[in-house]
N, C-alpha and C positions, 0 to 999 in steps of 0.2 A: 516575583514579588514576595516579600516577607511580610508576616503578620505584624501590623502595627496600627495604632490609633484606630481600631475598629475595622481595619482593612485586612483581607486575608489573601492568600495565594489564590490565583485563578483556579476554579474547580470545573471549568469546561475545557474539553480537549482541544488541541490544535485542529483547525479545520482544514484538513487535506483530502486528497481522493479517498483515502482509507476511511475516513470520517463518513463521507457521503455513502460509501458502499455499506458500511455497518449501519448507517441510518436507514438505508432502503431496506436492508434485511430486517431491522427492527420494526419498521412500519409494516412490512409483510407479516412478520410474526404477530404484531399486534391485531391484524385482520384474522389470521387463522386462529389464534389464541382466544380472542374474543368470541369468534364463532364457535369455537370448541365448547366454551362455557354456556353461552346463550342458546345454541342450536343443538349441538351434538349431546351435551349434557342436559339439554332442554330446561335450563334454569330461567330463561327468559331475560329480556333486555333490562329490566329493572333491577333484578337480582345480580346480574352480571355488572351492571353499572355500580351497584353498591359494593361489590366485591373489589372490583378493580380501582374505583375511587378511593376506597379505603387504603389499598395497598399503595396508591400513588401518594396520598397524603403522608403516610408513614415514611415512604422513601424520600419525599421531598424534605421533610423535617430532618431526616438523618442527613441527607445531602447538605443542607443549609448548616447543620451543627458541625459537620466535618471541617477540619482545618486545612485539608489539602485535597488535591485531586485524587480520586481513587476511581480507576477506569471501570471496574464491574460495578461499583455503586452508581456511577454516572449512567452506564448503559442500561442498567436495571431499572433506573428511574425513567429513562426514555422509553423502554418497553412498557412500563406500567402507564406511562402517558398515551402510548399508542393503543393499548388494550382499552384503557378507560375511554379514550376518544372513540374507539370503534363502537362500544356498547352504548355510550351517551349519544353518539350521532344516530344510531339505529333506534334508540328509545325515542329520540325527539322526532325523527322523520317518520317512523313506522308506528310505534305505539301511541304517540300523542297526535299522530295524524297531520303534523306540520307539513310534510312533504319535503322532497330535496331542495326545491327552489327556496322555500321559506326557511328551512333549516340552515342552508348554506348562507343566506343573506344575514339571518340572526347571528350565526357564528362569526361571520366576517366582520360584522359591527362589534361584536364582543372582542374580537381580536384587535381591531383598530383602536377600541377604547383602552385596552390594557397598554398596547404600544403608545398611545398618545399620552396616557397618564404616566407611564414610565419616562417618556421623553420630557413631558412637563415637570416631573418631579426631579429628574437627575440630569437633564440636558442632553442625553444620549440614550440609544437603544442598541449600541454596539456590544457585542459579546466581548469585546476588549474590556469593558467596564464591569463585567460580573465578577466582583471580588468583595462584595460585602453582602451580609444577609439581606438587606432591603433589595438590592439589586437582583440578587438570586430569586427572591419572592416574585419579582416581576418577570424574570426570565422564565421560570417554570410555569407562571400563569400564561404567559404568551405562548409557551410551547404546548401547553394542554389544549388551549383553544385552537392553535394551528393544527394539532393532530385531529381533533374533532372536526374541524372544518374541512380537513383533507379527506376525512372518511366521507363526509356528506358530498363533497365534490366528485370523488371517485364513483360513488353510487349514482350520482346524478348523470354523469357523462355515460357510464356504462349503460344505464337504463334508458338513455336517450336514443339508443339504436346502434351505438358503436360497439357495444359488448364489452367484455373484459379485456380482451385482446386489443381492441381498438382503442379503448380507454388508456391502457398501458402505453400504446404508441404515442397517443396524444401527449400525455404527461411526460413521457421520455423525451419527446421533441421539444416540449417546453423547457425541460432542464437542459437540453443541448443549446438552445437559445440563450439561456442564462449563462451557461459556461463560455459561450462565445463572447457574451458581453462582458464577462469577467476578464477574459484575456486580451481582448481587442478594443475595449473602450474604457472610458474613465467613469462610468456609471458608479454610483455610490456602492461601495462594497457591502455596507450595511443593508441597503435595500436588496442587493442581490442575495445576500445570506438569507434574509427572511422569506424572499420570493422562493428561493430554492428549498428552504426548509418546508414551507407550506406544500410545494409541488411533490417533494418526495413523498408525502403522506398518501395522496390519492394514487400515486404510482404503486406504492406498496399495497394499497387497498385493492386496486384492480388485479395486480399480480397475485395477491392472496385468494381473491374470489375466483380468479381463473383456475388456481390450483384446486380448490375445495368445493366450488359449486357443482351441482349436478350437470350432466352431459347435456340434458334438453335445455338447460339455461345457459349453455356456452362455456361451462367449466370442464375440468377434467375429472371432477368426482373423486379426487384423492382424499384419504382419510385426514381429517382436520387435526387429530392429535399427533399423527405420525408426521405430517407436514410441519407442524409446529415444533416438534422435537428435533427434526432435521435441521430447520432453520436456526433453532436456539444453539444446536451443536456447532453449526458453521459459524454463527456470531461469536461464540466462545472462542472458537479456533482463531478467528481474525483478531479478536481483542488481544489474544496472547501473542500472535505473530506480528500483527502491525504495530508500529511505534505509537504509544499512547502517552502523549505529553500534554501538560496544561499549557494553554497558549491560545493564539488567535490564527487566523488565516493570513497567508502573505497578501501585502498590500492594504492591510487594515488601516493603516494611517491615512491612506488616500481617501477613505470614505467614512470616517468616524463621524456619526451624526447624532 
């Protein structure tokens, strides 16, 4: 799509298997990176939230101002949203004492409100329509709330008795069900995209916690900074190796809503 009449070329990548692999790595990095700042560096949830939220705002502004799709800019913004989501969810559920149940419900309502306002304003919440600054604002708002919600959900399930490994299996199974629905049913592709986008966040959160939490808490007690660096390098390699094209996922036209 060429730039005209206030419309711009799509600045979100084509949603392929590679997209989801990088997205899961980004959510895992968001967990280990956020914990590095708030716990390892001992800056606390409020300071961590301020740092990552500021970075997210700057990157979203740059992303919206860009005239075409830039892979590293897009994925840097995604990582910023996952780290900000980690610290915001931890601040709300732990520092403010809302708890995982209350935090998850509040964030779910916020996400539904953003998606509802997006649909009411523009008639669609499909990633196929992300080609104007207004739609991008809705897109990144929805992503930020989905990342924060995913963090709270991941911690909620893990602390409910399943542990980090069990939580990862639950969310991985949920993604497998969504994949089956994508290939073998006519369920709205838009609905499946957002459901998968939300579920990849708690999957990454539980995997990240499994890597860096203490042994007595069910983790592997790996160094958070080292784990974050390894995941970041792997992400960069995949972005360079896997095709990065602006576009949508196959079958989008069947489920645009």
